[in-house]
Backbone bond lengths (Angstrom), bond angles and torsions (degrees), N, CA, C in turn:
res aa  C-N    CA-C-N  psi(-1)  N-CA   C-N-CA  omega(-1)  CA-C   N-CA-C  phi
1 M - - - 1.454 - - 1.532 109.18 -
2 K 1.326 115.45 140.73 1.458 121.87 -179.98 1.533 110.12 -63.44
3 R 1.339 116.60 135.27 1.463 121.73 177.15 1.528 108.78 -105.93
4 I 1.317 116.04 129.07 1.455 121.73 -175.18 1.528 108.26 -121.53
5 N 1.337 116.89 113.95 1.465 121.63 178.91 1.518 109.33 -88.47
6 V 1.321 115.63 121.87 1.460 120.58 -179.28 1.523 110.47 -132.22
7 V 1.335 114.85 160.77 1.467 121.81 177.87 1.527 108.53 -124.75
8 G 1.327 115.13 151.12 1.457 120.86 178.26 1.520 110.09 -136.16
9 A 1.330 115.44 145.83 1.464 121.72 -179.03 1.519 110.01 -102.49
10 V 1.319 115.40 129.34 1.455 121.18 170.41 1.533 104.64 -99.30
11 L 1.333 114.94 86.04 1.464 120.83 -178.00 1.523 109.04 -79.19
12 V 1.329 116.03 124.87 1.459 121.86 -175.65 1.526 109.44 -114.49
13 R 1.333 115.85 132.67 1.471 121.61 174.39 1.527 108.57 -152.54
14 D 1.308 116.43 127.01 1.471 122.04 177.75 1.533 111.95 51.15
15 D 1.330 116.56 47.19 1.473 122.22 179.71 1.523 113.14 60.62
16 K 1.331 116.99 22.67 1.463 120.81 175.32 1.517 108.43 -123.37
17 I 1.344 115.46 155.76 1.461 123.52 -178.60 1.528 107.82 -115.14
18 L 1.334 116.06 138.28 1.467 119.51 177.90 1.525 109.78 -80.40
19 A 1.324 115.74 123.59 1.465 122.05 175.43 1.520 107.97 -112.54
20 A 1.330 116.19 141.06 1.465 121.54 -179.03 1.529 108.93 -119.47
21 Q 1.323 116.00 129.21 1.464 120.60 179.39 1.520 109.71 -96.07
22 R 1.330 115.40 125.72 1.459 120.94 179.70 1.531 109.60 -65.21
23 S 1.323 116.25 146.39 1.465 119.66 179.32 1.525 109.97 -74.25
24 A 1.328 115.45 165.66 1.465 121.24 -178.31 1.526 111.86 -64.40
25 S 1.344 117.48 -23.16 1.464 120.38 -176.56 1.540 112.77 -90.76
26 M 1.331 117.88 -7.53 1.473 121.32 -179.38 1.535 109.61 -84.79
27 S 1.348 115.99 163.85 1.454 117.88 169.56 1.522 106.66 -64.02
28 L 1.319 117.96 155.74 1.474 122.69 -174.63 1.542 110.02 52.70
29 P 1.344 117.23 54.76 1.461 120.61 -173.76 1.525 113.33 -58.38
30 L 1.339 114.21 136.18 1.464 125.48 174.83 1.526 114.83 65.30
31 M 1.329 117.47 7.13 1.462 119.02 174.17 1.527 108.47 -80.92
32 W 1.316 115.89 158.24 1.468 121.90 -179.61 1.515 109.52 -94.49
33 E 1.322 116.02 150.55 1.462 121.10 -179.13 1.513 109.89 -151.87
34 S 1.334 114.16 165.79 1.455 120.38 167.59 1.519 106.14 -79.74
35 P 1.340 118.95 130.63 1.461 119.08 -178.53 1.528 111.40 -61.69
36 G 1.310 116.33 147.30 1.460 121.76 -178.20 1.509 109.35 159.23
37 G 1.323 116.33 -152.56 1.460 118.59 179.61 1.504 112.68 172.13
38 K 1.329 114.59 -164.82 1.463 121.69 -175.11 1.520 112.49 -70.38
39 I 1.327 114.62 145.25 1.465 121.67 174.26 1.523 107.23 -85.53
40 E 1.328 116.37 124.92 1.469 120.86 178.11 1.530 109.83 -80.14
41 Q 1.321 115.50 162.57 1.461 121.08 177.55 1.539 109.75 -58.56
42 N 1.326 116.18 140.86 1.478 123.59 178.82 1.535 113.50 63.45
43 E 1.322 117.35 25.24 1.449 121.94 179.28 1.529 108.45 -117.33
44 T 1.320 117.81 139.46 1.462 119.70 173.88 1.527 108.15 -79.57
45 R 1.322 116.86 166.62 1.466 120.03 177.59 1.529 110.71 -60.09
46 V 1.330 116.33 -43.15 1.471 120.26 -178.67 1.528 110.41 -64.07
47 E 1.335 117.46 -45.05 1.472 120.78 178.05 1.526 110.66 -59.91
48 A 1.330 115.92 -43.87 1.469 120.68 -179.67 1.526 110.93 -61.97
49 L 1.323 116.27 -43.15 1.459 120.01 -177.56 1.531 110.91 -65.76
50 R 1.318 116.84 -43.74 1.478 119.83 178.28 1.529 110.60 -62.53
51 R 1.343 117.15 -43.31 1.478 120.90 179.58 1.524 110.36 -63.27
52 E 1.340 116.52 -46.51 1.465 120.09 -178.24 1.529 111.69 -62.07
53 L 1.331 117.31 -39.74 1.470 120.02 179.09 1.527 110.39 -65.82
54 E 1.336 116.60 -37.62 1.466 119.72 177.06 1.525 110.52 -65.48
55 E 1.349 116.87 -43.48 1.465 120.92 -177.75 1.528 111.85 -72.20
56 E 1.335 117.02 -46.17 1.463 122.52 -171.82 1.514 113.74 -81.27
57 L 1.331 116.49 -38.67 1.461 120.22 -172.75 1.533 113.12 -122.43
58 L 1.337 116.90 4.43 1.465 122.52 178.74 1.533 111.41 51.62
59 C 1.331 115.62 41.09 1.465 119.37 -179.98 1.528 110.26 -136.27
60 D 1.317 114.36 161.66 1.455 122.24 179.39 1.524 106.98 -112.10
61 A 1.323 116.41 139.04 1.460 119.51 -179.28 1.521 110.47 -139.22
62 V 1.317 114.44 151.28 1.458 121.36 172.52 1.527 106.38 -92.44
63 V 1.329 115.96 122.48 1.465 120.60 -178.77 1.523 108.83 -86.58
64 G 1.325 115.39 128.03 1.458 121.10 -177.46 1.520 113.02 -112.86
65 E 1.314 114.85 -136.66 1.464 123.62 -173.05 1.528 112.69 -63.62
66 H 1.336 115.56 140.15 1.459 122.62 175.04 1.525 108.55 -67.57
67 V 1.322 117.05 133.63 1.463 121.77 -179.71 1.525 110.17 -94.71
68 E 1.348 116.40 -55.60 1.460 120.39 -170.89 1.523 109.17 -165.73
69 T 1.316 116.86 149.16 1.467 121.57 167.92 1.525 106.70 -124.09
70 T 1.332 116.19 125.89 1.460 121.18 -178.99 1.523 109.50 -129.53
71 E 1.316 115.23 155.35 1.463 121.85 173.52 1.509 108.20 -118.09
72 H 1.331 115.77 136.76 1.459 119.30 176.95 1.528 109.06 -140.58
73 D 1.334 115.63 132.84 1.462 121.50 178.24 1.524 109.73 -88.05
74 Y 1.336 115.16 118.09 1.461 122.20 173.15 1.522 107.18 -108.22
75 D 1.329 117.51 173.09 1.467 119.36 178.38 1.525 111.73 -67.96
76 F 1.344 118.86 -22.42 1.469 121.71 -179.10 1.529 113.01 -94.00
77 G 1.337 118.30 -4.45 1.457 121.14 179.32 1.520 111.83 148.59
78 T 1.326 115.52 179.87 1.460 121.26 178.03 1.520 108.57 -98.03
79 V 1.323 115.47 121.87 1.460 121.02 179.06 1.525 108.43 -95.59
80 I 1.335 116.23 126.44 1.461 122.80 172.98 1.525 105.22 -106.70
81 L 1.331 115.50 106.36 1.464 122.15 -173.63 1.526 110.50 -106.48
82 S 1.338 116.03 120.78 1.465 122.11 174.01 1.520 107.95 -109.16
83 T 1.347 116.05 121.78 1.459 120.24 -179.35 1.526 110.44 -109.69
84 Y 1.334 114.42 148.59 1.467 122.58 -177.59 1.524 109.86 -136.80
85 F 1.340 115.16 141.23 1.457 118.84 170.13 1.526 107.46 -65.71
86 C 1.334 116.81 138.25 1.461 122.06 179.94 1.523 109.55 -137.47
87 T 1.328 114.66 152.58 1.459 121.24 177.06 1.520 108.04 -123.81
88 L 1.320 115.87 133.22 1.465 120.14 178.18 1.513 110.42 -62.97
89 N 1.323 114.90 142.00 1.450 122.16 179.10 1.520 106.45 -124.94
90 G 1.336 116.64 81.36 1.460 119.39 -179.56 1.514 112.52 112.37
91 A 1.334 116.12 -130.92 1.463 123.12 -170.08 1.526 113.40 -61.59
92 D 1.327 115.18 150.90 1.460 122.04 175.06 1.530 109.79 -68.71
93 P 1.331 116.51 150.99 1.462 120.29 177.17 1.530 111.62 -61.79
94 Q 1.336 116.03 145.67 1.464 123.33 177.41 1.526 108.20 -120.64
95 I 1.316 116.52 144.48 1.466 120.33 177.72 1.526 109.49 -75.85
96 T 1.341 116.82 129.59 1.463 120.01 172.00 1.529 111.11 -123.04
97 E 1.335 117.37 -35.76 1.469 118.62 -178.48 1.513 113.64 -131.91
98 H 1.323 118.23 -14.69 1.462 120.75 179.24 1.532 110.59 -82.32
99 K 1.334 116.57 160.10 1.459 121.39 174.99 1.516 109.50 -72.09
100 E 1.349 116.19 -40.61 1.457 120.67 -176.21 1.525 109.34 -155.16
101 I 1.325 116.53 148.03 1.466 121.32 166.32 1.516 106.46 -123.93
102 R 1.343 116.01 145.31 1.455 119.85 -172.86 1.523 109.57 -149.38
103 W 1.335 116.64 135.69 1.467 121.32 172.31 1.522 106.68 -82.90
104 V 1.323 116.88 121.12 1.468 121.97 -172.74 1.527 109.77 -118.97
105 A 1.335 116.04 131.36 1.463 120.30 175.27 1.528 108.53 -61.56
106 V 1.318 116.14 143.14 1.465 120.94 -175.89 1.528 111.78 -54.51
107 D 1.332 117.09 -39.41 1.467 118.50 -177.63 1.527 113.15 -74.51
108 H 1.342 117.91 -0.99 1.469 120.70 175.39 1.530 112.47 -113.63
109 L 1.327 117.34 1.11 1.470 120.07 -178.05 1.524 112.20 -57.70
110 L 1.319 116.80 -41.88 1.465 119.89 -175.68 1.532 112.80 -74.46
111 D 1.348 117.24 -4.03 1.464 120.65 176.36 1.533 111.59 -76.93
112 L 1.340 116.90 -19.43 1.467 120.84 -177.38 1.529 110.74 -84.53
113 D 1.325 115.50 156.84 1.467 122.43 178.16 1.529 108.48 -89.10
114 W 1.338 115.82 86.78 1.465 122.29 -175.31 1.522 111.50 -77.45
115 A 1.334 116.41 148.21 1.467 121.38 170.58 1.532 107.17 -60.35
116 P 1.326 117.93 140.07 1.472 120.38 -174.38 1.529 115.11 -52.35
117 A 1.334 118.76 -38.44 1.467 120.19 -178.79 1.528 111.73 -66.09
118 D 1.338 117.35 -24.16 1.465 121.66 -178.26 1.533 113.47 -83.36
119 I 1.327 117.17 -20.73 1.474 120.44 -171.73 1.535 113.66 -58.68
120 P 1.357 120.61 -46.65 1.474 117.84 179.41 1.527 113.70 -58.55
121 A 1.327 117.66 -38.95 1.466 120.48 179.22 1.525 110.32 -67.40
122 V 1.331 117.45 -41.58 1.466 120.97 179.14 1.528 109.72 -62.07
123 Q 1.326 116.63 -44.72 1.465 119.93 178.93 1.527 110.77 -61.55
124 K 1.331 116.93 -39.83 1.465 120.96 179.92 1.528 110.76 -65.80
125 I 1.334 116.94 -41.12 1.465 120.89 179.12 1.523 109.94 -61.44
126 V 1.334 116.00 -47.52 1.465 120.58 -179.76 1.533 109.36 -58.87
127 H 1.333 116.83 -43.64 1.459 121.32 -179.56 1.541 110.95 -68.35
128 Q 1.346 116.62 -46.00 1.473 121.33 -177.56 1.513 112.29 -62.00
129 L 1.326 116.54 -37.30 1.443 119.43 -177.62 1.530 111.28 -83.21
130 G 1.338 115.27 11.16 1.456 121.35 167.73 1.503 115.69 80.72
131 L 1.310 117.75 12.42 1.453 119.90 -179.12 1.520 109.53 -105.63
132 K 1.282 115.57 144.04 1.471 120.00 179.23 1.527 108.72 -88.59
133 P 1.338 117.39 135.89 1.464 118.76 176.85 1.527 109.70 -58.59
134 S 1.330 116.18 138.53 1.474 119.22 -178.47 1.514 111.21 -87.21
């Protein structure tokens, strides 16, 4: 099975996390995810995440602490997702390919329909930030 290395940003602002909803035309349509994307050849995870945020959300971010790395088998391949806490550096994110982006309070993160590879990181964030899943 094809292995796909991807990175995701856990963008934090005012105790809220940025969630991005995939468009209807993308794989995993209308599911929520941490913004990010595939790691290109000869790119570090941090470089990939900064590039993807610039391309996908037209924003610059400082990449911080590693949150979680998970593997999930989809019908199109195995996704290895590494997520990192990130802080915006300048302009607010803009939608370019997602259906919606939304700042979500930590205690409401688990209310969204997350892509399966994102769920362990979301659960860890909710736990780390000291809130009990509702």
